[in-house]
Backbone as ProteinMPNN parsed JSONL, in Angstrom:
{"seq_chain_A": "MGVSPRTIRTLLEYKAIWYGSRIIVVDPAHTSQTCSACGAVDAASRIAGPASSAPVAGRCSMPT", "coords_chain_A": {"N_chain_A": [[6.029, -5.485, 12.63], [3.811, -3.997, 13.475], [2.762, -1.305, 13.39], [0.882, 0.954, 11.365], [1.766, 2.129, 8.018], [0.391, 4.636, 7.706], [0.271, 5.604, 10.266], [2.671, 6.146, 10.979], [3.49, 7.973, 9.365], [1.716, 10.13, 10.069], [2.663, 10.465, 12.699], [5.289, 11.337, 12.332], [4.56, 13.57, 10.822], [3.606, 15.397, 12.698], [5.766, 15.404, 14.683], [7.452, 16.776, 13.02], [6.477, 19.163, 12.585], [6.481, 19.877, 15.333], [9.183, 20.224, 15.845], [9.836, 22.244, 13.922], [10.378, 21.62, 11.459], [9.883, 19.829, 8.369], [7.877, 17.602, 6.278], [8.115, 15.802, 3.517], [6.481, 14.533, 1.009], [6.653, 11.859, -1.053], [5.815, 10.606, -4.313], [5.707, 7.119, -4.47], [5.609, 5.843, -6.928], [7.889, 4.135, -9.281], [10.127, 4.986, -7.769], [12.091, 2.977, -6.667], [12.776, 1.912, -9.092], [14.098, 3.323, -10.575], [17.273, 4.373, -12.557], [19.861, 5.988, -10.742], [22.07, 7.004, -12.046], [21.613, 7.022, -14.831], [19.029, 7.478, -15.271], [17.37, 5.358, -16.489], [14.49, 3.42, -16.562], [13.687, 0.511, -15.045], [11.257, -1.835, -15.574], [10.818, -4.406, -14.511], [12.247, -4.385, -12.257], [11.033, -4.249, -9.552], [9.934, -6.722, -9.336], [12.106, -8.437, -10.019], [13.657, -8.367, -7.763], [15.789, -6.641, -5.619], [16.497, -3.135, -6.166], [18.578, -2.052, -8.856], [22.163, -2.053, -8.525], [24.432, 0.837, -8.244], [26.075, 2.128, -11.052], [29.616, 1.762, -12.055], [31.723, 4.428, -12.404], [30.006, 5.805, -14.133], [29.232, 3.934, -16.114], [26.45, 2.211, -17.084], [24.323, -0.765, -16.389], [21.711, -1.153, -16.467], [18.894, -2.076, -18.217], [17.725, -0.436, -21.175]], "CA_chain_A": [[6.117, -4.106, 13.18], [2.648, -3.522, 14.252], [2.364, 0.017, 13.301], [0.581, 0.987, 10.068], [2.48, 3.395, 7.382], [-0.057, 5.992, 7.631], [0.246, 6.027, 11.625], [4.135, 6.47, 11.078], [3.418, 9.271, 8.695], [1.021, 11.01, 11.0], [3.745, 10.73, 14.011], [6.506, 12.22, 11.563], [4.133, 14.944, 10.527], [3.437, 15.834, 13.928], [6.933, 15.721, 15.307], [8.13, 17.713, 12.254], [5.799, 20.593, 12.944], [7.233, 20.145, 16.91], [10.613, 20.633, 15.663], [9.987, 23.123, 12.954], [10.751, 20.916, 10.16], [8.815, 19.545, 7.456], [8.014, 16.174, 5.597], [8.187, 15.785, 1.94], [5.858, 13.164, 0.407], [7.061, 11.646, -2.43], [4.953, 9.423, -4.979], [6.226, 5.991, -4.669], [5.869, 5.091, -8.334], [9.013, 4.339, -10.039], [11.194, 5.373, -6.979], [13.181, 1.953, -6.817], [13.195, 1.34, -10.423], [14.883, 4.567, -11.876], [18.661, 4.295, -12.254], [20.214, 7.08, -10.385], [23.076, 7.415, -12.724], [21.3, 7.621, -16.274], [17.51, 7.696, -15.605], [16.671, 4.36, -17.286], [13.575, 2.658, -15.681], [13.622, -0.939, -15.316], [10.081, -2.056, -15.035], [11.03, -5.676, -13.885], [13.078, -4.148, -10.881], [10.287, -4.72, -8.316], [9.61, -8.126, -9.558], [13.185, -9.502, -10.147], [14.331, -8.263, -6.593], [16.252, -5.235, -5.0], [16.944, -2.084, -7.155], [19.928, -2.422, -9.304], [23.29, -1.349, -7.877], [25.018, 1.989, -8.875], [27.254, 1.836, -11.883], [30.966, 2.196, -11.789], [32.287, 5.406, -13.587], [29.253, 6.299, -15.256], [28.683, 2.837, -16.762], [24.931, 1.585, -16.489], [24.243, -2.002, -16.93], [20.363, -1.51, -16.595], [18.363, -2.259, -19.76], [16.969, 0.895, -21.545]], "C_chain_A": [[5.127, -3.783, 13.778], [2.091, -2.074, 14.126], [2.095, 0.227, 11.773], [1.457, 2.303, 9.532], [1.876, 4.46, 7.571], [0.037, 6.493, 9.244], [1.72, 6.435, 11.525], [4.253, 7.922, 10.357], [2.845, 10.31, 9.667], [1.777, 11.529, 12.138], [4.875, 11.588, 13.33], [5.843, 13.569, 11.355], [3.896, 15.773, 11.667], [4.914, 16.327, 14.576], [7.753, 16.883, 14.262], [7.627, 19.163, 12.597], [6.288, 21.003, 14.546], [8.313, 20.923, 16.775], [11.003, 21.727, 14.729], [10.538, 22.846, 11.769], [9.867, 20.732, 9.597], [9.065, 18.233, 6.652], [7.644, 16.528, 4.172], [7.602, 14.4, 1.26], [6.348, 13.106, -0.85], [6.101, 10.359, -3.131], [5.872, 8.283, -5.11], [6.656, 5.248, -6.101], [7.13, 5.413, -8.822], [10.414, 4.736, -9.004], [12.405, 4.387, -6.632], [13.359, 1.435, -8.011], [13.823, 2.168, -11.411], [16.362, 4.505, -11.329], [19.003, 5.648, -11.977], [21.4, 7.812, -11.364], [22.622, 7.955, -14.254], [19.815, 7.725, -16.611], [16.67, 6.526, -16.123], [15.849, 3.931, -16.165], [13.481, 1.154, -15.949], [12.25, -1.512, -14.499], [9.799, -3.43, -14.209], [11.652, -5.57, -12.5], [12.449, -4.733, -9.813], [10.141, -6.1, -8.227], [10.741, -9.207, -9.249], [13.861, -9.212, -8.81], [14.803, -6.826, -6.219], [16.558, -4.393, -6.081], [18.244, -2.133, -7.636], [20.846, -1.588, -8.901], [23.743, -0.268, -8.93], [26.117, 1.415, -9.708], [28.616, 2.195, -11.547], [31.344, 3.18, -12.872], [31.425, 5.699, -14.537], [28.707, 5.138, -16.311], [27.556, 2.254, -16.291], [24.79, 0.445, -17.18], [22.607, -2.066, -16.803], [19.823, -1.496, -18.091], [17.522, -0.899, -19.807], [15.787, 0.584, -22.3]], "O_chain_A": [[5.36, -3.166, 14.817], [1.066, -1.73, 14.714], [2.896, -0.215, 10.949], [1.794, 3.251, 10.242], [2.588, 5.461, 7.651], [-0.112, 7.692, 9.482], [1.901, 7.38, 12.294], [4.992, 8.825, 10.748], [3.524, 11.279, 10.009], [1.68, 12.683, 12.557], [5.297, 12.565, 13.948], [6.438, 14.605, 11.655], [4.021, 16.985, 11.49], [5.118, 17.495, 14.907], [8.542, 17.715, 14.71], [8.361, 20.122, 12.835], [6.44, 22.165, 14.923], [8.507, 22.003, 17.334], [12.157, 22.146, 14.644], [11.12, 23.686, 11.083], [8.823, 21.271, 9.966], [10.194, 17.82, 6.389], [6.933, 17.476, 3.839], [8.276, 13.389, 1.06], [6.472, 14.053, -1.626], [5.766, 9.349, -2.511], [6.84, 8.434, -5.856], [7.564, 4.457, -6.354], [7.565, 6.563, -8.875], [11.559, 4.764, -9.457], [13.522, 4.826, -6.356], [14.107, 0.461, -8.096], [14.049, 1.947, -12.601], [16.695, 4.554, -10.145], [18.601, 6.528, -12.739], [21.564, 9.032, -11.382], [23.07, 8.968, -14.792], [19.346, 7.958, -17.725], [15.445, 6.624, -16.205], [16.253, 3.989, -15.003], [13.204, 0.71, -17.063], [12.12, -1.628, -13.28], [8.848, -3.59, -13.444], [11.603, -6.497, -11.692], [13.013, -5.588, -9.13], [10.209, -6.671, -7.139], [10.653, -10.274, -8.64], [14.84, -9.944, -8.668], [14.102, -5.879, -6.576], [16.94, -4.996, -7.084], [19.126, -2.268, -6.788], [20.562, -0.391, -8.849], [23.54, -0.356, -10.141], [26.898, 0.532, -9.352], [28.734, 3.029, -10.65], [31.309, 2.873, -14.064], [31.804, 5.871, -15.695], [27.886, 5.396, -17.191], [27.557, 1.776, -15.156], [25.031, 0.407, -18.386], [22.158, -3.179, -17.075], [20.401, -0.893, -18.996], [16.869, -0.387, -18.898], [15.049, 1.488, -22.69]]}, "name": "protein", "num_of_chains": 1, "seq": "MGVSPRTIRTLLEYKAIWYGSRIIVVDPAHTSQTCSACGAVDAASRIAGPASSAPVAGRCSMPT"}
């Protein structure tokens, strides 16, 4: 891409102020590891590949 993440964040913060919006910075720890349905955390999900898919009808297949 050729642009650092910090540069992108700086530009977004500038534009947010310009348009009267705000940027909410989220700690990236566990963001792609936590199941949105049951809250289980799969520590191997970053190593194993993409985040697990959403369960169907409340059934979660993530290890707890």
